[in-house]
C-alpha positions in Angstrom: 116.8 127.7 39.1 114.7 124.6 40.3 111.4 125.2 41.6 109.8 123.8 44.8 107.1 121.6 44.8 104.7 123.7 46.3 105.4 126.4 42.9 105.2 123.5 41.1 101.7 122.3 41.7 100.6 126.0 42.0 101.9 126.6 38.2 100.0 123.4 37.6 96.5 124.6 38.6 96.8 128.1 36.9 97.3 126.1 33.7 93.5 124.4 34.8 90.2 125.9 33.4 89.5 128.0 36.3 85.5 126.1 36.8 88.2 122.3 38.1 89.6 124.0 41.5 87.6 127.2 41.6 84.2 127.9 42.8 83.1 131.4 43.5 79.2 131.0 43.4 77.7 131.6 46.6 73.7 131.5 46.5 71.4 134.4 47.9 68.1 133.0 50.5 66.2 133.4 47.5 68.7 131.0 45.4 68.5 128.7 47.7 64.7 128.8 48.8 64.1 127.9 44.8 66.3 125.2 44.5 64.8 121.6 44.5 65.7 120.0 47.5 68.4 117.8 46.6 70.3 121.6 45.5 69.1 122.6 49.0 71.2 120.0 51.1 73.8 119.7 48.7 74.3 123.9 49.4 74.0 123.5 53.2 76.4 120.3 53.2 78.8 122.8 50.9 82.0 123.4 53.2 81.7 127.2 53.0 78.7 126.9 54.2 79.1 124.7 57.0 82.0 127.3 57.9 79.7 130.2 57.4 82.3 132.1 55.0 79.1 132.8 52.7 76.8 135.9 53.4 73.9 133.9 54.2 74.5 130.3 56.2 71.8 128.0 55.2 70.4 125.0 58.0 72.5 122.1 58.0 69.6 119.0 58.1 72.2 116.1 58.7 69.3 113.6 57.6 68.4 115.6 54.7 71.7 115.8 53.6 72.5 111.8 54.3 69.0 111.3 52.4 70.2 112.7 49.0 74.0 112.6 49.1 72.2 108.4 48.8 69.9 109.2 46.2 72.3 111.0 43.9 75.3 108.9 43.8 78.4 109.7 42.8 77.5 113.3 40.7 76.9 114.3 44.8 80.5 115.3 45.2 80.3 118.2 42.1 76.9 118.6 42.5 77.1 122.4 43.4 77.8 122.8 40.2 75.0 121.4 38.7 73.0 123.7 41.2 75.0 127.3 40.4 74.2 126.4 36.6 69.9 126.2 37.5 70.5 129.6 39.3 72.5 131.2 36.0 69.9 129.4 33.8 67.5 131.3 36.1 68.6 134.3 35.6 69.7 134.0 31.9 65.6 134.7 31.8 65.0 137.0 33.9 65.2 139.9 32.0 64.9 142.3 35.1 67.9 140.6 36.8 70.2 141.1 33.1 69.2 144.8 33.3 70.3 145.1 36.8 73.6 143.2 36.1 74.1 144.7 32.9 74.3 141.3 31.2 73.1 139.5 27.9 71.5 136.7 27.8 73.6 135.0 25.7 76.3 135.5 28.4 74.5 134.2 30.9 73.2 130.9 29.6 77.2 130.5 28.6 77.8 131.2 32.3 75.0 128.1 32.8 76.0 125.7 30.4 79.4 126.2 31.6 78.2 124.6 35.4 76.2 121.8 33.6 78.8 120.8 31.1 81.1 120.7 33.8 78.6 118.3 35.8 77.7 116.3 32.6 81.9 115.5 31.8 81.8 113.7 35.6 78.1 112.4 35.1 77.2 109.2 32.8 73.9 108.3 31.6 71.6 106.0 33.9 72.6 108.3 37.1 69.6 110.2 38.7 70.2 113.8 37.4 71.9 112.7 34.2 68.6 113.3 32.1 67.5 116.5 33.4 71.5 118.2 33.2 71.4 117.5 29.7 68.4 119.0 29.5 69.6 122.2 31.2 72.5 122.1 29.1 70.9 121.5 25.9 68.7 124.6 27.1 71.4 126.9 27.7 74.0 126.2 24.5 70.5 126.4 22.7 70.2 129.8 24.9 73.5 130.7 24.0 72.9 130.0 20.0 74.8 127.0 19.7 71.8 125.5 18.2 73.6 122.3 16.9 75.3 121.2 20.3 71.7 122.1 21.8 70.2 119.1 19.3 72.6 116.7 19.7 72.8 116.9 23.3 69.0 115.8 22.8 69.1 113.1 20.2 71.7 111.4 23.1 68.8 111.8 25.7 66.3 110.1 23.6 68.9 107.7 22.8 68.9 107.0 26.1 65.2 107.5 26.5 63.3 107.7 23.8 60.2 108.8 25.8 61.2 112.4 26.9 58.7 114.3 26.8 60.7 117.7 28.5 63.5 116.6 25.4 61.2 116.7 22.5 59.7 119.9 24.3 62.5 121.1 23.9 63.7 120.8 20.7 60.5 122.0 19.4 60.8 125.3 21.4 64.6 125.7 20.3 63.7 125.0 16.6 60.9 127.5 16.4 63.0 130.2 17.8 65.4 129.5 15.1 61.9 130.9 13.0 61.2 126.9 11.6 58.2 126.3 13.1 57.2 124.0 10.6 60.3 121.5 12.3 59.2 122.3 15.5 55.8 121.2 14.8 57.3 117.5 13.6 59.0 117.2 16.5 56.4 117.6 18.9 54.4 115.2 16.5 57.2 112.6 16.8 56.8 112.7 20.4 53.6 112.0 20.2 54.4 109.0 18.2 56.8 107.4 20.4 54.8 107.7 23.0 55.8 110.4 24.9 53.5 111.8 27.5 51.1 113.9 25.4 49.9 116.6 27.6 53.1 119.1 27.2 53.4 118.2 23.5 49.2 119.0 22.5 49.6 122.2 24.2 52.7 123.3 22.3 51.3 121.8 19.0 48.2 124.2 19.8 50.5 127.1 20.1 52.7 126.7 17.5 49.7 126.2 15.3 48.0 129.2 16.1 50.9 130.4 15.1 50.9 129.7 12.1 47.5 130.9 11.7 46.0 127.4 11.0 43.2 127.7 13.8 41.6 124.6 12.9 44.5 122.7 13.7 44.9 124.7 16.9 41.0 124.3 18.2 41.9 120.6 17.3 45.2 120.4 19.7 43.4 122.7 22.2 40.7 119.9 23.0 43.0 117.3 22.9 45.4 119.2 25.4 42.5 119.8 27.3 41.6 115.7 28.0 45.3 115.3 28.6 44.5 117.7 31.9 46.0 120.7 30.1 44.9 124.1 30.9 44.2 126.3 27.5 42.3 128.9 28.4 44.5 131.5 27.4 45.0 129.7 23.9 41.2 129.7 23.3 40.7 132.9 24.3 43.1 134.2 21.2 41.6 131.8 18.8 38.8 133.6 16.8 34.8 133.1 17.6 34.1 130.6 14.4 37.0 128.3 15.9 36.8 129.0 19.7 34.2 125.9 20.4 34.2 122.3 19.3 33.7 121.6 15.8 34.3 124.3 14.3 34.4 124.2 10.6 
């Protein structure tokens, strides 16, 4: 029996990964107002919002939509996946939300990673959001336990931008989470040597040396971090009194 063209198309769609033809996410009011402006514009422009199919209809500012469509470029077409990923990434780090949803952090990190991966496969280096999408993806797969893949993605970011402070910071955080604090420190120090913005790197270096019990180095990095404009009051309060001031022995 010959299948109709419609049946053939439907059968083809069934064989595709769900994310390629179905987008069931809808942001809450909280999600929407926490989004960066370009995500607000994209979700406002999304056809389900324009048609009032979502539980909340978000304001439609045609000027902002046109501005961000032009600024984002080709990635605008699929940007709703990226914005969905931002929500899922935030949820993966929200213990109370996870408990209420009865989901594990690892599971939600995977959900976020799927959305960022969808975007990255349709983007390329040089697009305005490519680096940030890559960082979000690396954080998500790292949170899901895929350390090697996360580090490969971050290496790709550094190949395009050797001074990406966020990439070095995330390398350090993911590596420390695995229990290798010395290697985490090495990544942060590499960032300083590469000429990345020093403030965040110095902040984490002070914190990691404190965790190692090397209070002399922690204090030295506290002072450098403060000179770079970072607030270090929390860590300064934790340092033993003998190391809490400049010039501690």
